[in-house]
C-alpha positions in Angstrom: 135.0 149.3 129.3 138.1 151.4 128.9 138.5 154.7 130.7 141.0 157.3 129.2 142.1 160.5 130.8 144.1 163.5 129.4 144.9 165.7 132.4 146.6 169.0 133.0 146.9 171.3 136.0 143.6 173.0 135.3 141.3 170.4 133.7 141.0 166.7 133.0 139.2 165.3 129.9 137.8 161.8 130.5 136.5 159.4 127.8 134.7 156.1 128.3 135.1 153.5 125.6 132.6 150.6 125.1 133.2 148.1 122.3 135.7 150.3 120.6 133.5 153.4 120.6 133.7 156.6 122.6 130.4 156.6 124.4 130.8 159.3 127.1 133.1 162.3 127.7 133.3 164.6 130.7 135.6 167.2 132.1 136.7 167.6 135.7 139.3 169.7 137.5 143.0 169.2 136.8 144.8 166.3 138.5 148.5 167.0 138.9 150.3 164.9 141.6 153.1 167.5 141.8 150.7 170.1 142.9 148.1 167.9 144.7 148.2 165.5 147.6 146.7 162.0 147.2 143.8 163.1 149.4 143.1 166.1 147.1 143.2 163.8 144.0 140.8 161.4 145.7 138.5 164.3 146.5 138.5 165.5 142.9 137.7 161.9 141.6 134.9 161.4 144.2 133.4 164.8 143.7 132.9 164.5 139.9 134.0 161.3 138.2 132.5 158.7 140.6 129.1 160.6 140.4 129.1 160.1 136.6 130.4 156.5 136.6 129.0 155.0 139.9 128.4 151.4 138.7 130.8 151.0 135.8 133.5 148.3 136.0 136.6 149.3 134.0 138.6 146.6 132.1 141.4 149.2 131.6 142.3 152.7 132.7 144.9 154.8 130.9 145.6 158.1 132.7 147.9 160.6 131.0 148.8 163.6 133.1 151.0 166.5 133.8 153.3 165.8 136.8 153.0 162.1 136.3 156.7 161.3 136.8 157.8 157.8 137.8 157.9 159.0 141.4 154.4 160.4 141.4 152.6 157.9 139.2 151.7 155.6 142.2 149.9 158.4 143.9 147.5 158.8 141.0 147.1 155.0 140.5 146.2 154.5 144.2 143.6 157.2 144.1 142.0 155.7 140.9 142.0 152.2 142.2 140.6 153.3 145.6 137.6 155.1 144.0 136.8 153.3 140.8 136.1 149.6 140.1 139.1 148.5 138.0 139.5 144.8 137.2 142.5 145.1 134.9 145.3 147.4 133.9 145.6 150.9 135.5 148.3 152.7 133.5 149.4 156.2 134.7 151.7 157.9 132.3 153.0 161.4 131.5 151.0 163.8 129.3 154.0 163.7 126.9 153.4 160.0 126.3 149.7 160.7 125.8 150.5 163.3 123.3 153.0 161.0 121.5 150.5 158.2 121.3 147.8 160.6 120.1 150.0 162.2 117.4 152.0 159.2 116.2 149.7 156.2 117.0 151.8 153.0 116.8 154.4 154.5 114.5 157.8 156.0 115.4 158.1 159.8 115.3 158.9 163.0 117.2 156.0 164.4 119.2 155.8 167.9 120.6 153.5 169.8 122.9 152.9 173.5 122.3 150.6 175.0 124.9 151.2 177.4 127.8 154.5 175.4 128.1 156.3 173.3 125.5 157.8 169.8 125.5 159.0 167.2 123.0 160.1 163.6 122.8 161.3 160.8 120.5 158.8 158.0 120.3 159.2 154.4 119.1 155.5 153.6 118.5 154.8 152.6 122.1 157.0 154.4 124.6 159.2 157.5 124.9 162.8 156.9 124.1 164.3 160.3 124.7 163.1 163.6 126.2 164.9 166.9 126.1 163.9 168.8 129.3 161.8 171.9 128.4 163.2 173.8 131.4 160.2 176.1 131.9 159.6 179.5 130.4 162.6 181.3 132.0 165.3 178.9 130.7 163.5 177.2 127.9 159.9 176.4 126.7 160.6 177.9 123.3 157.5 178.2 121.1 155.2 178.0 124.1 152.4 180.5 124.9 154.3 181.8 127.9 157.5 182.4 125.8 155.5 184.0 122.9 153.9 186.3 125.4 157.3 187.1 127.0 158.8 187.9 123.6 155.9 190.1 122.6 155.9 192.1 125.9 159.6 192.5 125.8 159.5 193.9 122.2 156.6 196.2 123.2 158.3 197.6 126.2 161.6 198.0 124.4 159.9 199.6 121.4 161.0 196.9 119.0 157.5 196.6 117.6 156.0 199.2 115.2 154.2 202.1 117.0 150.8 201.0 115.7 151.2 197.6 117.2 152.4 199.0 120.5 149.4 201.4 120.6 147.0 198.6 119.8 148.5 196.5 122.6 148.1 199.1 125.3 144.6 200.0 124.1 143.5 196.4 124.3 145.0 195.4 127.6 144.9 198.7 129.6 148.1 197.8 131.3 151.0 200.2 132.2 154.6 199.0 131.9 154.9 199.1 135.7 151.8 196.8 136.0 153.3 194.4 133.6 156.6 194.3 135.4 154.7 193.7 138.7 152.7 190.8 137.2 155.8 189.1 135.8 158.2 189.6 138.7 156.1 189.8 141.8 152.8 188.0 141.2 152.1 184.3 141.1 151.8 182.4 137.8 153.7 184.8 135.5 153.7 182.1 132.8 149.9 182.1 132.6 149.9 185.9 132.6 152.3 186.0 129.7 150.4 183.3 127.8 147.3 185.4 128.0 148.7 187.7 125.3 148.7 184.9 122.7 145.2 185.9 121.3 146.7 189.3 120.5 149.5 187.6 118.5 146.9 185.6 116.6 144.8 188.7 115.9 147.9 190.5 114.5 149.6 187.6 112.8 149.2 189.5 109.5 151.7 192.0 110.7 155.2 191.0 109.4 156.9 191.7 112.7 154.4 189.6 114.7 154.6 186.7 112.2 158.4 186.8 112.4 158.3 186.7 116.2 156.1 183.6 116.2 158.0 181.8 113.5 161.4 182.5 115.0 160.3 181.2 118.4 159.2 178.0 116.7 162.5 177.7 114.9 164.3 178.1 118.3 162.1 175.3 119.6 163.1 173.1 116.7 166.8 173.9 116.9 167.1 173.6 120.7 164.9 170.6 121.2 163.9 168.6 118.1 167.4 168.5 116.6 168.7 166.6 119.6 166.6 163.5 118.5 168.1 160.9 116.1 166.6 160.9 112.6 164.9 164.3 113.0 165.7 164.9 109.3 163.4 161.9 108.3 160.9 161.3 111.0 157.5 163.0 111.0 157.4 165.8 113.7 153.8 166.1 115.1 152.3 168.6 117.5 149.6 168.7 120.2 148.3 171.9 121.8 146.4 175.1 121.1 149.5 177.0 120.1 150.3 174.5 117.3 146.7 174.6 116.1 146.3 178.4 116.1 149.7 179.1 114.5 149.9 176.2 112.1 151.1 178.4 109.2 154.2 179.9 110.9 154.9 176.5 112.5 154.8 174.9 109.0 157.1 177.6 107.7 159.5 177.1 110.6 159.8 173.4 109.9 160.4 174.0 106.2 163.2 176.4 106.9 164.8 173.9 109.2 164.4 171.0 106.7 161.9 169.1 108.8 158.9 167.0 107.9 155.6 168.1 109.5 153.4 165.3 110.9 150.0 165.6 112.5 148.8 168.6 114.4 146.1 167.9 117.0 144.6 170.2 119.5 143.9 167.6 122.2 144.8 163.9 122.1 141.8 162.2 123.7 140.0 161.2 120.5 143.3 160.0 118.9 144.0 158.0 122.1 140.7 156.2 121.5 142.1 155.0 118.2 145.5 154.1 119.8 143.9 151.9 122.5 141.2 150.3 120.4 142.8 150.0 117.0 139.7 151.6 115.4 
C-alpha cells in the first residue's frame, strides 16, 4: 500500500494506492507545520485519517504540503510515523515538489502553482533544482488569486474599469470602499478576501478590460519568475491550481506573447502523483 497526500492550509487530499491503483480517497483538514504544532497535526491525523485507515500497513507514504520546508518536514514525519503503521519510506516534501511531479512526471520542466498564491520551480524529473521566491501577495505572487483580486479592486476603486463593470461589482458584493479598505488593511487574511473576487473576474472575462487585467498579471508572473529559470524558451511550462484551470485562455495567450511553450494544466496533482509513484 502507498499513501499519498496533497496538503494545503485548509484541506488535505489523501489517496491510498493498492497494486498500482487508487482504491480510496478522502479529505481532511489542512496540515501546515508552519501554522500548526506537532500536537495539532497529530490530532488532525488521529481525528480523521486513523479512523479511515485503522489497520492498513503502509509500504510507502509521500506527503506533499504547504509549509513543508527542510526545517519543518521532520515535524510532519514524526506525526505520521507515530499514528500510522509505516514499514518503509515516509517522504515529506513541499507542495511545490508535489505540483512539479504531478505536472511533469519524470521529465524535466518548469512547474507553476496558480491558486490563492503563486509559486514556480525548475524541475529535473525528480527534484526541484531552482525556486524563485514568490514573496507573497504584497511583494510578489503575480498571477495568483490574491493579486488578481487586488488588481481588480484597485482598478474599481480608482475608476480604471468601465462604469458598467464597477456598478456590477458593487451590486454583486454589497461592499463600500471603506469596508474594502478595512478588510484589506485591518482584518486578518486579506489575501483570502482579495482572492474571493476571482469568480467575478471569471464571470466578466468577456469584457476586454477584465481579460487584459488577467492576462497581464500572468505575463508579469512569467517575466518575474519563469524567465529566471534556464531553458525557459524550450522547456514545457506546466501549471497546477484553480486559477490556471479557470483562466486557461488568457494564460495560454500570455505564454504565446512571451514566447513560451505551454505544458500540462492540472487542477490538483493527486491523480497525477499516482502515475508518478506507480509508473501506471
